C-alpha positions, 0 to 999 in steps of 0.5 A: 499499500505504501508504494501505491500511496506514493504514486496515487493521483486523484483521477476525478480531477484534471492534471492541471488542477492537480498541478495547481493545487499541489503548487499552492499546498492544497491536497487533492487527496489524503490518507484516511484513518484506514490508511486508504487514499481518499479523494478530495472533492473538486469543490473543496479543492477549488474553494480552498484555492479561491481562499488562497487568491487563486481562481480555478473556476474554469479550465482557462482560469486554471491555465492562467493560474498555472502560468502565474505559478511557473512565472513566480518560480523564477530562480532569480527571485526569493520568497518573502521570507527565507528560513535557514538552519544555522548549519545549512547553506543556501544559493542566492540568485546574486550577491546580497547584503544581510542586515542583522537584527543588531544593525550590523551588516555583512556582504555575501556572495551568491550564497548564504554561508552556514554559521550565520547568527541566529535571529531575524534579519533582513536580506537584500538581494537581486532587487528584493528585500526579504526577511531572513530567519536563521533558526537553530538545528535543534534545541538543547536536550531537555532535562530528565524531570517529573512534574504536575499536569494541571488544569489551573482553573480547577485548583482552588485555595483559601485565597482564590475566587471561585477558580484557580489563579496566578497566586495558586500557580505561584504557591503550587510552583514553590511547593512542587519545586521544593518537593522535587518536581521540575515542571508544571504543565498548564492548560492554555491561559489564553485570553477569552472574549471579555464579555458574557457569556465567558466561554469555558474552553481554553482551546477556543480563545479570543487571543493567543497573544494575551492572557486570561484575566480571570486568573488574576489573584485579586489580593495581589493587585496593588491597592487591595489592602487599602480596600480589603473589606469592600473588595472581599464582599465581591468574592464569589463562592466556589460551587460544585462546578466553575461558573466563569461568568460569575467569577468574571463578573466579580473580578471585573467589579473588584478590578474596576474599583482598584484600577488607578485610572488617574495615574495610568498611562496607556502602553505604547505597545501597539499590539497590546493597545490593539487588543485592548481596543477590541476588548473595549469595542466588544463591550459595546458591540459584542464579542464577534467583530464580524457582526460590528458596524462595517466601519469597525471591522478592520483595526486600521479603519479611521472609525476604529481610532475615533471610537477608541479615543471615546473609549479611552478609559476602557482601552486603558483598563484592558491594557492594565489587566494585561500588565497585571497578568504579566506581573503575576505570571512573572512572580509565578515563574520566579517562584519556580526558579527559586524552587530550583525547578529545571524546566518551570512552568510549561504553557499550552498553545491552542491550535487556533483561535475564535475567528470572531475574537481579538486575534481574528480581528487584529490578524485577519490579513494573515488568516484564511477568511471564513475557514475553520480548522478541523479534522477529516472523518475517522472511525469515531467522527464519521462526519469529520470535526469542525473545531470552529478555529481560525487558520493561518494563510501560509502564503500571507505568513511568508509574505509578512515575514511570519511576524504574527506567528513570531510575536505570538510565540514570543508573548507566551514564551516570555513567561514560560520554561516550556511550551506544549503545542496542541495538535503539533501536526498543524505546523506541517498541514491543517485540515481546512473546513470551508465556509458553509461546507461540512467538515468532511468536505474539506482538505489539508493545506500544507505549511512550511515546517522549516519555517513553522517548526524552525521559528518555534525552535528559535523563539524557544531557544532564545527563551531557554524553553523546552518544546513538547509537541502533541503528536497523538493519534494519526500523525504523519511520520514526517511530523515525528521525525521533524520533532526528534530532529529538532530535539522537541519532545513528543507525547507518550500517553499510557492509554496509547502505548500500543502497537497501532497495527495490533491495538487489541493485543495490549500495551507495549513494554515500558522500555519501548516508550520513546525517550524524547517525550513527555509521559502521562497516564492520560490527557484532558480529553481522556478518562481519568485513571479512576474513571477508566478503572471503574468504567465511569467513561463507559457509563457517561458516554452511554448516558449521553448516547455517545457510543458507536456500538452496544454498551455491552461491547464497550464494557467488554473492551474496557474490561479487556484493556483493564486486564491488559494494563494490570498484566503489564504492571504485574509483569514489570513488578509494579503490582503484586496484590492478587486483587488490587484496589483502584488506589493500588492500581493507580499508585502502580500506574504512576510507578510505571510511568516514572520507570519509562525512559521518557525525559519528562513525566507528569502526573495529574491531580485528577488521577492521584486524587481518584477523581472519576470525571475527566476534564473534557468529553470530546463531542459534547458542549453543554451535555457535559460540564467540560472545563468546569470541574474543580479538583475535589480538594482545596490546594491546601488539602492537596498538598497534605494528602497522603496519596499525593505524598506517596506519588511524589515519593514514587516520582522522586525515586525514579 
């Protein structure tokens, strides 16, 4: 089959259209979950090309577009951005001049030499001036360390308001570092829309370049001590589930009381001002900029500047909130460093943004209009998946020197010891769902991994951060090889530690796990350890009618998986009791996890505490309390829990 796939061609499309699509990185076929070639429809191919500014509506249009492609491939011209690995060389059409980011310059002949300084430079050559990015061949090897994998919103303490916050993160980082942990992996802390209703999912943010002010610790805000009683009267109680609207209502009221408007000067950072302007306008016209009055739908319009001036105080307020977030995050990072954590706080980068939110408004010139990222049909989602997230336009990234992508990474890595990249395969290709079409009738669009992964490596290198790619599920081998070559870590999850061609045969030996990976028992989208062992995940899915087959069949598979897991734990000597309890099995699972060759190992409080409910149940929205389940104990109780003490001892031993 592999040889057949290498030569496969979509015969439903004429050769010229296939050639044109390939030239623009638009797939005309793909390998499905059964590893079979699947044709992409003509409508999806031509529609995707249209969104890339290419007319393929008629044979004449295809011929004209192909002629343009061939003309553009003039060896005497350079692309808008040249990305070069530090050990690589590249031919140039003529001698040129490099202006380095420090302002110095250097003449070069008809080739870029190896060993150029890492960074963002300008290359003048053959009458062009293009962006030159020199990226590292690989990142330094990540240290061997263990840590906690947290949903920060789920943490709650005596000082937090209805959900976890940056103060809890600071406390946890200091405690876990002192306990021997080397990292704390978080859910995305990206900014949501600033108006009600506040979305619960951290993976559909308004902006990936700014922070979520719901995580602010109110008692750490300057001026709190002088108005403590007044501010504390606004504090919301923690319910059975997290109520983001109530938390934001209370915190916003407190923050507005503490905002020093008279003595505050708005930042000169244009990106921050743009984000704050979006927030201020959203308070007036709603969260979705596509529904605003036409004159406000682009940030460069004069009407936007006029309204921003009228809303000066609200723009200032939202700038101030981001400065508070940065300050409190910096304090948490200092706590991790002071506790001796070799990695520190690891943030999670969501795969995309809400197209109607702040980044969708500010970055619309480099986003594909109306496109949603998603996934093609598979065994569990036969209609495909539409994640509702915006997608980069690869051609516009090249034309603009990848500035928006770079600035997003810099903003996150400024306060990070590491970065987990959700759906890291999206740096290579992304499934585009076209406007008005179903998820199944989409196609893959290719990105330049030398640029996308190379720039990620450059910014992580400069920040001294590790990079972890979420490469679970069906991932092309080129993605795995690309991560390994750059010394970026992959993801190893106990539930998926099986031979993909013999899934039912059980788990692979622990020694067979990929060393250059971050290992965990589960993820936020999978059952917790206790949920798996007690079949809670089957019960919930059956109740919500999410099972593809009979309940009895799912139960049988779950019991088979449990038996195979116990057999693995017994074979490696981690489980000896003849009839082990759930708590004993969970302890053995953590001991096994720590014994893998993986460089980083993380434990989830949900698993250690025996929580049955998983944080998120894919395929549901309101039917399940996704992203709203708090930990069953306070942070103070968690730190004193004997189960936690036992797991910490286990993880420190290996």
